[in-house]
PDB file of N, CA, C and O in Angstrom, chain B, residues numbered from 101:
ATOM      1  N   MET B 101      86.325 117.366  78.656  1.00  0.00           N
ATOM      2  CA  MET B 101      85.670 117.452  78.134  1.00  0.00           C
ATOM      3  C   MET B 101      84.101 116.517  78.356  1.00  0.00           C
ATOM      4  O   MET B 101      83.976 115.423  77.804  1.00  0.00           O
ATOM      5  N   PRO B 102      82.980 117.109  79.220  1.00  0.00           N
ATOM      6  CA  PRO B 102      82.419 115.523  79.732  1.00  0.00           C
ATOM      7  C   PRO B 102      80.656 115.531  78.728  1.00  0.00           C
ATOM      8  O   PRO B 102      80.015 116.494  78.305  1.00  0.00           O
ATOM      9  N   ARG B 103      80.377 114.112  78.656  1.00  0.00           N
ATOM     10  CA  ARG B 103      79.606 113.652  78.161  1.00  0.00           C
ATOM     11  C   ARG B 103      79.134 113.079  78.900  1.00  0.00           C
ATOM     12  O   ARG B 103      79.768 112.688  79.880  1.00  0.00           O
ATOM     13  N   ARG B 104      77.475 112.724  78.672  1.00  0.00           N
ATOM     14  CA  ARG B 104      76.732 111.786  79.644  1.00  0.00           C
ATOM     15  C   ARG B 104      76.706 110.203  78.787  1.00  0.00           C
ATOM     16  O   ARG B 104      76.358 109.958  77.632  1.00  0.00           O
ATOM     17  N   VAL B 105      77.198 109.330  79.823  1.00  0.00           N
ATOM     18  CA  VAL B 105      77.040 108.148  79.059  1.00  0.00           C
ATOM     19  C   VAL B 105      75.894 106.995  80.343  1.00  0.00           C
ATOM     20  O   VAL B 105      75.529 107.328  81.471  1.00  0.00           O
ATOM     21  N   THR B 106      75.664 105.968  79.779  1.00  0.00           N
ATOM     22  CA  THR B 106      74.798 104.855  80.735  1.00  0.00           C
ATOM     23  C   THR B 106      75.995 103.794  81.458  1.00  0.00           C
ATOM     24  O   THR B 106      76.956 103.290  80.876  1.00  0.00           O
ATOM     25  N   VAL B 107      75.635 103.645  82.803  1.00  0.00           N
ATOM     26  CA  VAL B 107      76.447 103.074  83.342  1.00  0.00           C
ATOM     27  C   VAL B 107      76.442 101.420  83.082  1.00  0.00           C
ATOM     28  O   VAL B 107      75.483 100.897  83.649  1.00  0.00           O
ATOM     29  N   PRO B 108      77.369 100.392  82.289  1.00  0.00           N
ATOM     30  CA  PRO B 108      77.430  99.490  81.943  1.00  0.00           C
ATOM     31  C   PRO B 108      76.968  98.998  82.796  1.00  0.00           C
ATOM     32  O   PRO B 108      76.790  99.656  83.821  1.00  0.00           O
ATOM     33  N   GLU B 109      76.408  97.033  82.704  1.00  0.00           N
ATOM     34  CA  GLU B 109      76.195  95.685  83.665  1.00  0.00           C
ATOM     35  C   GLU B 109      77.680  95.641  84.239  1.00  0.00           C
ATOM     36  O   GLU B 109      78.580  95.983  83.472  1.00  0.00           O
ATOM     37  N   PHE B 110      78.026  95.212  85.640  1.00  0.00           N
ATOM     38  CA  PHE B 110      79.885  95.108  85.733  1.00  0.00           C
ATOM     39  C   PHE B 110      78.676  94.022  87.045  1.00  0.00           C
ATOM     40  O   PHE B 110      77.520  93.880  87.444  1.00  0.00           O
ATOM     41  N   ARG B 111      79.638  93.693  87.139  1.00  0.00           N
ATOM     42  CA  ARG B 111      79.611  91.717  88.577  1.00  0.00           C
ATOM     43  C   ARG B 111      81.155  91.762  88.665  1.00  0.00           C
ATOM     44  O   ARG B 111      81.784  91.764  87.606  1.00  0.00           O
ATOM     45  N   PRO B 112      82.145  91.815  90.437  1.00  0.00           N
ATOM     46  CA  PRO B 112      82.849  91.927  89.770  1.00  0.00           C
ATOM     47  C   PRO B 112      83.361  90.131  89.851  1.00  0.00           C
ATOM     48  O   PRO B 112      82.757  89.255  90.471  1.00  0.00           O
ATOM     49  N   GLY B 113      84.650  89.954  89.019  1.00  0.00           N
ATOM     50  CA  GLY B 113      84.625  88.180  89.051  1.00  0.00           C
ATOM     51  C   GLY B 113      84.566  88.030  87.214  1.00  0.00           C
ATOM     52  O   GLY B 113      84.777  86.945  86.673  1.00  0.00           O
ATOM     53  N   ASP B 114      84.205  89.470  86.318  1.00  0.00           N
ATOM     54  CA  ASP B 114      84.059  89.232  84.921  1.00  0.00           C
ATOM     55  C   ASP B 114      85.263  89.130  84.368  1.00  0.00           C
ATOM     56  O   ASP B 114      86.303  89.415  84.963  1.00  0.00           O
ATOM     57  N   THR B 115      85.195  88.706  83.162  1.00  0.00           N
ATOM     58  CA  THR B 115      86.418  89.278  82.555  1.00  0.00           C
ATOM     59  C   THR B 115      86.822  90.187  82.289  1.00  0.00           C
ATOM     60  O   THR B 115      86.057  91.117  82.033  1.00  0.00           O
ATOM     61  N   VAL B 116      88.547  90.394  82.206  1.00  0.00           N
ATOM     62  CA  VAL B 116      88.847  91.696  81.347  1.00  0.00           C
ATOM     63  C   VAL B 116      88.329  92.147  79.825  1.00  0.00           C
ATOM     64  O   VAL B 116      88.782  93.126  79.232  1.00  0.00           O
ATOM     65  N   THR B 117      87.631  91.547  79.469  1.00  0.00           N
ATOM     66  CA  THR B 117      88.047  91.474  77.793  1.00  0.00           C
ATOM     67  C   THR B 117      85.978  91.759  77.472  1.00  0.00           C
ATOM     68  O   THR B 117      85.467  92.221  76.452  1.00  0.00           O
ATOM     69  N   ALA B 118      85.272  91.284  78.733  1.00  0.00           N
ATOM     70  CA  ALA B 118      83.737  91.637  78.585  1.00  0.00           C
ATOM     71  C   ALA B 118      83.811  92.704  79.395  1.00  0.00           C
ATOM     72  O   ALA B 118      82.741  93.306  79.310  1.00  0.00           O
ATOM     73  N   VAL B 119      84.581  93.262  80.175  1.00  0.00           N
ATOM     74  CA  VAL B 119      84.595  94.151  80.637  1.00  0.00           C
ATOM     75  C   VAL B 119      85.078  95.746  79.747  1.00  0.00           C
ATOM     76  O   VAL B 119      84.765  96.886  80.091  1.00  0.00           O
ATOM     77  N   LEU B 120      85.756  95.410  78.772  1.00  0.00           N
ATOM     78  CA  LEU B 120      86.326  95.922  78.036  1.00  0.00           C
ATOM     79  C   LEU B 120      85.168  96.284  76.697  1.00  0.00           C
ATOM     80  O   LEU B 120      85.008  97.297  76.017  1.00  0.00           O
ATOM     81  N   ALA B 121      84.636  95.235  76.706  1.00  0.00           N
ATOM     82  CA  ALA B 121      83.721  95.879  75.387  1.00  0.00           C
ATOM     83  C   ALA B 121      82.622  96.272  75.624  1.00  0.00           C
ATOM     84  O   ALA B 121      81.868  96.762  74.783  1.00  0.00           O
ATOM     85  N   ARG B 122      82.293  96.059  77.190  1.00  0.00           N
ATOM     86  CA  ARG B 122      81.004  97.377  77.288  1.00  0.00           C
ATOM     87  C   ARG B 122      81.455  98.608  77.569  1.00  0.00           C
ATOM     88  O   ARG B 122      80.595  99.488  77.536  1.00  0.00           O
ATOM     89  N   LEU B 123      83.114  99.095  77.974  1.00  0.00           N
ATOM     90  CA  LEU B 123      83.562 100.343  78.074  1.00  0.00           C
ATOM     91  C   LEU B 123      83.670 100.934  76.175  1.00  0.00           C
ATOM     92  O   LEU B 123      83.331 101.870  75.451  1.00  0.00           O
ATOM     93  N   ARG B 124      84.135 100.074  76.151  1.00  0.00           N
ATOM     94  CA  ARG B 124      84.550 100.547  74.462  1.00  0.00           C
ATOM     95  C   ARG B 124      83.521 100.490  73.431  1.00  0.00           C
ATOM     96  O   ARG B 124      83.643 100.831  72.255  1.00  0.00           O
ATOM     97  N   GLU B 125      82.184  99.875  74.193  1.00  0.00           N
ATOM     98  CA  GLU B 125      80.835 100.917  73.365  1.00  0.00           C
ATOM     99  C   GLU B 125      79.947 101.616  73.576  1.00  0.00           C
ATOM    100  O   GLU B 125      78.820 101.718  73.093  1.00  0.00           O
ATOM    101  N   ARG B 126      80.831 102.454  74.835  1.00  0.00           N
ATOM    102  CA  ARG B 126      80.394 103.744  74.921  1.00  0.00           C
ATOM    103  C   ARG B 126      81.418 104.224  74.847  1.00  0.00           C
ATOM    104  O   ARG B 126      81.525 105.154  75.647  1.00  0.00           O
ATOM    105  N   CYS B 127      82.795 103.952  73.908  1.00  0.00           N
ATOM    106  CA  CYS B 127      83.748 105.268  73.248  1.00  0.00           C
ATOM    107  C   CYS B 127      84.646 105.613  74.961  1.00  0.00           C
ATOM    108  O   CYS B 127      85.123 106.718  75.222  1.00  0.00           O
ATOM    109  N   LEU B 128      84.677 104.940  75.502  1.00  0.00           N
ATOM    110  CA  LEU B 128      85.415 105.325  76.710  1.00  0.00           C
ATOM    111  C   LEU B 128      86.791 105.313  76.787  1.00  0.00           C
ATOM    112  O   LEU B 128      86.993 104.382  76.008  1.00  0.00           O
ATOM    113  N   ASP B 129      87.783 105.626  77.115  1.00  0.00           N
ATOM    114  CA  ASP B 129      89.236 105.240  77.258  1.00  0.00           C
ATOM    115  C   ASP B 129      89.274 104.550  78.332  1.00  0.00           C
ATOM    116  O   ASP B 129      88.285 104.579  79.064  1.00  0.00           O
ATOM    117  N   VAL B 130      90.644 103.606  78.764  1.00  0.00           N
ATOM    118  CA  VAL B 130      90.544 102.901  79.797  1.00  0.00           C
ATOM    119  C   VAL B 130      91.890 102.845  80.486  1.00  0.00           C
ATOM    120  O   VAL B 130      92.730 102.900  79.587  1.00  0.00           O
ATOM    121  N   GLN B 131      92.516 102.758  81.726  1.00  0.00           N
ATOM    122  CA  GLN B 131      93.250 102.047  81.662  1.00  0.00           C
ATOM    123  C   GLN B 131      93.384 101.099  82.907  1.00  0.00           C
ATOM    124  O   GLN B 131      92.556 101.030  83.816  1.00  0.00           O
ATOM    125  N   TYR B 132      94.496 100.412  82.819  1.00  0.00           N
ATOM    126  CA  TYR B 132      94.494  99.215  83.796  1.00  0.00           C
ATOM    127  C   TYR B 132      95.350  99.570  85.392  1.00  0.00           C
ATOM    128  O   TYR B 132      96.231 100.419  85.521  1.00  0.00           O
ATOM    129  N   VAL B 133      94.767  98.599  86.585  1.00  0.00           N
ATOM    130  CA  VAL B 133      95.678  98.585  87.629  1.00  0.00           C
ATOM    131  C   VAL B 133      95.350  97.447  87.999  1.00  0.00           C
ATOM    132  O   VAL B 133      94.246  97.013  87.670  1.00  0.00           O
ATOM    133  N   SER B 134      96.209  96.701  88.758  1.00  0.00           N
ATOM    134  CA  SER B 134      95.770  95.540  89.119  1.00  0.00           C
ATOM    135  C   SER B 134      96.815  95.486  90.908  1.00  0.00           C
ATOM    136  O   SER B 134      97.936  95.671  91.381  1.00  0.00           O
ATOM    137  N   LEU B 135      95.413  95.096  91.266  1.00  0.00           N
ATOM    138  CA  LEU B 135      95.928  95.271  92.957  1.00  0.00           C
ATOM    139  C   LEU B 135      95.357  93.996  93.471  1.00  0.00           C
ATOM    140  O   LEU B 135      94.553  93.540  92.658  1.00  0.00           O
ATOM    141  N   PRO B 136      95.523  93.085  94.792  1.00  0.00           N
ATOM    142  CA  PRO B 136      94.964  92.390  94.661  1.00  0.00           C
ATOM    143  C   PRO B 136      93.701  91.612  96.156  1.00  0.00           C
ATOM    144  O   PRO B 136      93.452  92.095  97.261  1.00  0.00           O
ATOM    145  N   GLY B 137      93.293  90.583  95.648  1.00  0.00           N
ATOM    146  CA  GLY B 137      92.016  90.619  96.006  1.00  0.00           C
ATOM    147  C   GLY B 137      90.593  91.376  95.274  1.00  0.00           C
ATOM    148  O   GLY B 137      90.528  92.221  94.381  1.00  0.00           O
ATOM    149  N   GLY B 138      89.439  90.633  96.119  1.00  0.00           N
ATOM    150  CA  GLY B 138      88.317  91.616  95.689  1.00  0.00           C
ATOM    151  C   GLY B 138      87.592  90.470  94.398  1.00  0.00           C
ATOM    152  O   GLY B 138      86.391  90.337  94.164  1.00  0.00           O
ATOM    153  N   ALA B 139      88.150  90.123  94.066  1.00  0.00           N
ATOM    154  CA  ALA B 139      87.300  88.862  93.069  1.00  0.00           C
ATOM    155  C   ALA B 139      88.620  87.521  92.574  1.00  0.00           C
ATOM    156  O   ALA B 139      89.695  87.214  93.089  1.00  0.00           O
ATOM    157  N   PRO B 140      87.895  87.017  91.393  1.00  0.00           N
ATOM    158  CA  PRO B 140      89.056  85.843  91.412  1.00  0.00           C
ATOM    159  C   PRO B 140      89.902  86.196  90.264  1.00  0.00           C
ATOM    160  O   PRO B 140      89.470  86.817  89.293  1.00  0.00           O
ATOM    161  N   ARG B 141      91.363  85.706  90.418  1.00  0.00           N
ATOM    162  CA  ARG B 141      92.744  86.875  89.736  1.00  0.00           C
ATOM    163  C   ARG B 141      92.450  86.253  88.620  1.00  0.00           C
ATOM    164  O   ARG B 141      91.980  85.173  88.262  1.00  0.00           O
ATOM    165  N   GLY B 142      93.135  87.900  87.852  1.00  0.00           N
ATOM    166  CA  GLY B 142      93.003  87.663  86.848  1.00  0.00           C
ATOM    167  C   GLY B 142      91.603  88.147  86.238  1.00  0.00           C
ATOM    168  O   GLY B 142      91.544  88.241  85.012  1.00  0.00           O
ATOM    169  N   THR B 143      90.729  88.389  86.828  1.00  0.00           N
ATOM    170  CA  THR B 143      88.833  89.117  86.617  1.00  0.00           C
ATOM    171  C   THR B 143      89.490  90.329  86.941  1.00  0.00           C
ATOM    172  O   THR B 143      90.706  90.490  87.046  1.00  0.00           O
ATOM    173  N   VAL B 144      88.191  91.545  87.159  1.00  0.00           N
ATOM    174  CA  VAL B 144      88.182  92.360  87.215  1.00  0.00           C
ATOM    175  C   VAL B 144      87.079  92.150  88.363  1.00  0.00           C
ATOM    176  O   VAL B 144      86.056  91.466  88.314  1.00  0.00           O
ATOM    177  N   SER B 145      87.568  92.913  89.378  1.00  0.00           N
ATOM    178  CA  SER B 145      87.112  93.828  90.505  1.00  0.00           C
ATOM    179  C   SER B 145      86.123  94.551  90.737  1.00  0.00           C
ATOM    180  O   SER B 145      85.032  94.293  91.245  1.00  0.00           O
ATOM    181  N   ARG B 146      86.861  96.108  90.060  1.00  0.00           N
ATOM    182  CA  ARG B 146      86.097  97.066  90.045  1.00  0.00           C
ATOM    183  C   ARG B 146      86.247  97.545  88.745  1.00  0.00           C
ATOM    184  O   ARG B 146      87.079  97.148  87.929  1.00  0.00           O
ATOM    185  N   VAL B 147      85.398  98.424  88.583  1.00  0.00           N
ATOM    186  CA  VAL B 147      85.307  99.374  87.316  1.00  0.00           C
ATOM    187  C   VAL B 147      85.444 101.213  88.008  1.00  0.00           C
ATOM    188  O   VAL B 147      84.528 101.651  88.704  1.00  0.00           O
ATOM    189  N   GLU B 148      86.524 101.967  87.720  1.00  0.00           N
ATOM    190  CA  GLU B 148      86.059 103.662  88.090  1.00  0.00           C
ATOM    191  C   GLU B 148      86.109 104.538  87.202  1.00  0.00           C
ATOM    192  O   GLU B 148      87.211 104.939  86.827  1.00  0.00           O
ATOM    193  N   ILE B 149      84.896 105.059  86.639  1.00  0.00           N
ATOM    194  CA  ILE B 149      84.697 105.916  85.690  1.00  0.00           C
ATOM    195  C   ILE B 149      84.598 107.308  86.421  1.00  0.00           C
ATOM    196  O   ILE B 149      83.995 107.476  87.481  1.00  0.00           O
ATOM    197  N   PRO B 150      85.224 108.220  85.763  1.00  0.00           N
ATOM    198  CA  PRO B 150      85.287 109.373  86.291  1.00  0.00           C
ATOM    199  C   PRO B 150      84.187 110.759  86.112  1.00  0.00           C
ATOM    200  O   PRO B 150      83.438 110.850  85.140  1.00  0.00           O
ATOM    201  N   LEU B 151      84.219 111.366  86.762  1.00  0.00           N
ATOM    202  CA  LEU B 151      83.258 111.962  86.834  1.00  0.00           C
ATOM    203  C   LEU B 151      83.205 113.356  86.675  1.00  0.00           C
ATOM    204  O   LEU B 151      83.851 113.863  87.592  1.00  0.00           O
ATOM    205  N   ALA B 152      82.644 114.361  85.792  1.00  0.00           N
ATOM    206  CA  ALA B 152      82.727 116.054  85.092  1.00  0.00           C
ATOM    207  C   ALA B 152      82.630 116.237  86.813  1.00  0.00           C
ATOM    208  O   ALA B 152      83.468 116.934  87.386  1.00  0.00           O
ATOM    209  N   ALA B 153      81.880 115.766  87.331  1.00  0.00           N
ATOM    210  CA  ALA B 153      81.166 116.799  88.621  1.00  0.00           C
ATOM    211  C   ALA B 153      82.525 117.205  89.670  1.00  0.00           C
ATOM    212  O   ALA B 153      83.375 116.319  89.762  1.00  0.00           O
ATOM    213  N   ARG B 154      82.699 118.138  90.243  1.00  0.00           N
ATOM    214  CA  ARG B 154      84.244 118.746  90.899  1.00  0.00           C
ATOM    215  C   ARG B 154      83.487 117.271  92.069  1.00  0.00           C
ATOM    216  O   ARG B 154      83.878 116.133  91.809  1.00  0.00           O
ATOM    217  N   ASN B 155      82.545 117.448  93.160  1.00  0.00           N
ATOM    218  CA  ASN B 155      82.671 117.092  94.221  1.00  0.00           C
ATOM    219  C   ASN B 155      82.787 115.274  94.732  1.00  0.00           C
ATOM    220  O   ASN B 155      82.966 114.743  95.828  1.00  0.00           O
ATOM    221  N   ALA B 156      82.591 114.746  93.394  1.00  0.00           N
ATOM    222  CA  ALA B 156      82.926 113.284  93.456  1.00  0.00           C
ATOM    223  C   ALA B 156      83.700 113.016  91.651  1.00  0.00           C
ATOM    224  O   ALA B 156      83.274 113.165  90.506  1.00  0.00           O
ATOM    225  N   PRO B 157      85.455 112.408  92.475  1.00  0.00           N
ATOM    226  CA  PRO B 157      86.029 112.106  91.384  1.00  0.00           C
ATOM    227  C   PRO B 157      85.579 111.420  90.151  1.00  0.00           C
ATOM    228  O   PRO B 157      85.490 111.636  88.942  1.00  0.00           O
ATOM    229  N   THR B 158      85.241 110.118  91.372  1.00  0.00           N
ATOM    230  CA  THR B 158      84.814 109.031  90.326  1.00  0.00           C
ATOM    231  C   THR B 158      83.834 108.394  90.887  1.00  0.00           C
ATOM    232  O   THR B 158      83.537 108.413  92.082  1.00  0.00           O
ATOM    233  N   ALA B 159      83.141 107.624  89.741  1.00  0.00           N
ATOM    234  CA  ALA B 159      81.492 106.315  90.386  1.00  0.00           C
ATOM    235  C   ALA B 159      82.377 105.157  90.234  1.00  0.00           C
ATOM    236  O   ALA B 159      83.107 104.916  89.273  1.00  0.00           O
ATOM    237  N   THR B 160      82.186 104.316  91.548  1.00  0.00           N
ATOM    238  CA  THR B 160      83.270 102.982  91.573  1.00  0.00           C
ATOM    239  C   THR B 160      82.148 102.022  90.863  1.00  0.00           C
ATOM    240  O   THR B 160      81.189 102.574  91.403  1.00  0.00           O
ATOM    241  N   LEU B 161      81.834 101.492  90.447  1.00  0.00           N
ATOM    242  CA  LEU B 161      81.269 100.087  89.824  1.00  0.00           C
ATOM    243  C   LEU B 161      81.420  98.587  90.477  1.00  0.00           C
ATOM    244  O   LEU B 161      82.261  99.237  91.097  1.00  0.00           O
ATOM    245  N   PRO B 162      81.453  97.320  90.935  1.00  0.00           N
ATOM    246  CA  PRO B 162      79.847  97.761  91.795  1.00  0.00           C
ATOM    247  C   PRO B 162      80.232  99.051  92.992  1.00  0.00           C
ATOM    248  O   PRO B 162      81.145  99.338  93.767  1.00  0.00           O
ATOM    249  N   PRO B 163      79.200  99.461  92.661  1.00  0.00           N
ATOM    250  CA  PRO B 163      78.757 100.488  93.827  1.00  0.00           C
ATOM    251  C   PRO B 163      78.308 100.038  95.734  1.00  0.00           C
ATOM    252  O   PRO B 163      77.450  99.524  96.451  1.00  0.00           O
ATOM    253  N   PRO B 164      79.938 100.853  95.726  1.00  0.00           N
ATOM    254  CA  PRO B 164      79.747 100.250  97.848  1.00  0.00           C
ATOM    255  C   PRO B 164      78.680 100.956  98.383  1.00  0.00           C
ATOM    256  O   PRO B 164      78.763 100.968  99.611  1.00  0.00           O
ATOM    257  N   ASP B 165      77.590 101.624  97.906  1.00  0.00           N
ATOM    258  CA  ASP B 165      76.580 102.370  98.167  1.00  0.00           C
ATOM    259  C   ASP B 165      75.221 102.204  97.503  1.00  0.00           C
ATOM    260  O   ASP B 165      74.331 102.518  98.292  1.00  0.00           O
ATOM    261  N   GLY B 166      74.784 101.832  96.368  1.00  0.00           N
ATOM    262  CA  GLY B 166      74.207 100.720  95.488  1.00  0.00           C
ATOM    263  C   GLY B 166      73.330 102.253  94.482  1.00  0.00           C
ATOM    264  O   GLY B 166      72.253 102.579  93.984  1.00  0.00           O
ATOM    265  N   THR B 167      74.855 102.780  94.719  1.00  0.00           N
ATOM    266  CA  THR B 167      74.334 103.507  93.383  1.00  0.00           C
ATOM    267  C   THR B 167      75.246 104.348  92.647  1.00  0.00           C
ATOM    268  O   THR B 167      75.743 105.020  93.551  1.00  0.00           O
ATOM    269  N   PRO B 168      75.718 104.689  91.683  1.00  0.00           N
ATOM    270  CA  PRO B 168      75.638 104.223  90.447  1.00  0.00           C
ATOM    271  C   PRO B 168      74.708 102.749  90.062  1.00  0.00           C
ATOM    272  O   PRO B 168      75.506 101.824  89.912  1.00  0.00           O
ATOM    273  N   THR B 169      73.750 102.448  89.933  1.00  0.00           N
ATOM    274  CA  THR B 169      72.852 101.242  89.210  1.00  0.00           C
ATOM    275  C   THR B 169      73.302 100.922  87.281  1.00  0.00           C
ATOM    276  O   THR B 169      73.610 101.889  86.584  1.00  0.00           O
ATOM    277  N   PRO B 170      73.282 100.212  86.986  1.00  0.00           N
ATOM    278  CA  PRO B 170      73.334 100.053  85.825  1.00  0.00           C
ATOM    279  C   PRO B 170      72.155 100.450  85.209  1.00  0.00           C
ATOM    280  O   PRO B 170      71.076 100.166  85.729  1.00  0.00           O
ATOM    281  N   GLY B 171      72.223 101.102  84.113  1.00  0.00           N
ATOM    282  CA  GLY B 171      71.439 101.746  83.351  1.00  0.00           C
ATOM    283  C   GLY B 171      71.394 103.391  83.542  1.00  0.00           C
ATOM    284  O   GLY B 171      71.382 104.192  82.608  1.00  0.00           O
ATOM    285  N   THR B 172      71.372 103.700  84.848  1.00  0.00           N
ATOM    286  CA  THR B 172      72.049 105.555  85.076  1.00  0.00           C
ATOM    287  C   THR B 172      72.799 105.737  84.058  1.00  0.00           C
ATOM    288  O   THR B 172      73.336 104.978  83.251  1.00  0.00           O
ATOM    289  N   HIS B 173      72.755 107.210  84.250  1.00  0.00           N
ATOM    290  CA  HIS B 173      73.175 108.376  83.243  1.00  0.00           C
ATOM    291  C   HIS B 173      73.903 109.070  84.152  1.00  0.00           C
ATOM    292  O   HIS B 173      73.477 109.561  85.197  1.00  0.00           O
ATOM    293  N   LEU B 174      75.364 109.108  83.597  1.00  0.00           N
ATOM    294  CA  LEU B 174      76.931 109.974  84.348  1.00  0.00           C
ATOM    295  C   LEU B 174      76.982 110.852  83.204  1.00  0.00           C
ATOM    296  O   LEU B 174      76.612 110.768  82.033  1.00  0.00           O
ATOM    297  N   THR B 175      77.720 111.967  84.116  1.00  0.00           N
ATOM    298  CA  THR B 175      78.716 113.036  83.122  1.00  0.00           C
ATOM    299  C   THR B 175      79.952 112.301  83.518  1.00  0.00           C
ATOM    300  O   THR B 175      80.252 112.141  84.701  1.00  0.00           O
ATOM    301  N   THR B 176      80.773 111.789  82.379  1.00  0.00           N
ATOM    302  CA  THR B 176      81.851 111.454  82.597  1.00  0.00           C
ATOM    303  C   THR B 176      83.024 112.739  82.103  1.00  0.00           C
ATOM    304  O   THR B 176      82.697 113.614  81.302  1.00  0.00           O
ATOM    305  N   ASP B 177      84.229 112.672  82.651  1.00  0.00           N
ATOM    306  CA  ASP B 177      85.145 113.286  82.418  1.00  0.00           C
ATOM    307  C   ASP B 177      86.042 112.518  81.490  1.00  0.00           C
ATOM    308  O   ASP B 177      86.779 111.576  81.783  1.00  0.00           O
ATOM    309  N   LEU B 178      85.756 113.369  79.728  1.00  0.00           N
ATOM    310  CA  LEU B 178      86.695 112.781  78.613  1.00  0.00           C
ATOM    311  C   LEU B 178      87.856 112.816  79.197  1.00  0.00           C
ATOM    312  O   LEU B 178      88.335 111.701  79.402  1.00  0.00           O
ATOM    313  N   SER B 179      88.260 113.394  79.418  1.00  0.00           N
ATOM    314  CA  SER B 179      89.672 113.597  79.348  1.00  0.00           C
ATOM    315  C   SER B 179      90.085 113.047  80.437  1.00  0.00           C
ATOM    316  O   SER B 179      91.301 113.223  80.513  1.00  0.00           O
ATOM    317  N   ARG B 180      89.679 112.460  81.333  1.00  0.00           N
ATOM    318  CA  ARG B 180      90.013 111.068  82.190  1.00  0.00           C
ATOM    319  C   ARG B 180      89.881 109.779  81.590  1.00  0.00           C
ATOM    320  O   ARG B 180      89.041 109.694  80.695  1.00  0.00           O
ATOM    321  N   PRO B 181      90.665 108.546  81.955  1.00  0.00           N
ATOM    322  CA  PRO B 181      90.401 107.165  81.533  1.00  0.00           C
ATOM    323  C   PRO B 181      89.658 106.471  82.647  1.00  0.00           C
ATOM    324  O   PRO B 181      89.823 106.578  83.862  1.00  0.00           O
ATOM    325  N   VAL B 182      88.828 105.760  81.985  1.00  0.00           N
ATOM    326  CA  VAL B 182      88.258 104.804  82.731  1.00  0.00           C
ATOM    327  C   VAL B 182      89.213 103.800  83.469  1.00  0.00           C
ATOM    328  O   VAL B 182      89.826 103.052  82.706  1.00  0.00           O
ATOM    329  N   THR B 183      89.478 103.628  84.939  1.00  0.00           N
ATOM    330  CA  THR B 183      90.187 102.609  85.609  1.00  0.00           C
ATOM    331  C   THR B 183      89.673 101.513  85.783  1.00  0.00           C
ATOM    332  O   THR B 183      88.527 101.487  86.232  1.00  0.00           O
ATOM    333  N   VAL B 184      90.301 100.387  85.507  1.00  0.00           N
ATOM    334  CA  VAL B 184      89.668  98.336  85.541  1.00  0.00           C
ATOM    335  C   VAL B 184      90.469  98.199  86.299  1.00  0.00           C
ATOM    336  O   VAL B 184      91.638  98.058  85.940  1.00  0.00           O
ATOM    337  N   VAL B 185      90.186  98.195  87.316  1.00  0.00           N
ATOM    338  CA  VAL B 185      91.014  96.996  88.155  1.00  0.00           C
ATOM    339  C   VAL B 185      90.908  95.844  88.107  1.00  0.00           C
ATOM    340  O   VAL B 185      89.804  95.323  87.952  1.00  0.00           O
ATOM    341  N   VAL B 186      91.797  95.286  88.202  1.00  0.00           N
ATOM    342  CA  VAL B 186      92.320  93.877  87.551  1.00  0.00           C
ATOM    343  C   VAL B 186      92.841  93.051  88.787  1.00  0.00           C
ATOM    344  O   VAL B 186      93.918  93.460  89.219  1.00  0.00           O
ATOM    345  N   THR B 187      92.169  91.726  89.594  1.00  0.00           N
ATOM    346  CA  THR B 187      92.746  91.018  90.832  1.00  0.00           C
ATOM    347  C   THR B 187      94.067  90.342  90.313  1.00  0.00           C
ATOM    348  O   THR B 187      94.329  89.612  89.357  1.00  0.00           O
ATOM    349  N   ARG B 188      94.662  90.799  91.166  1.00  0.00           N
ATOM    350  CA  ARG B 188      96.333  89.220  90.821  1.00  0.00           C
ATOM    351  C   ARG B 188      96.382  88.625  92.164  1.00  0.00           C
ATOM    352  O   ARG B 188      97.173  87.713  92.406  1.00  0.00           O
TER     353      ARG B 188
END
């Protein structure tokens, strides 16, 4: 089920609690994955938001190419959870 959401403010190194609160404000389901590197240990290194568009499976925050930026509206795929990548 697609729905438009506003991309939240996010920086690598933000706490899991802060990122989770921003995503929950947008009524998004969240799953977590732990990977090495990218931010201080135990903090969030990136967030992947599933997109409804078939040509782009996710939007990654922070964006590797400068888009999407916070405040941008995206059409998400609510059948898939947002992935929060936590540095281990």
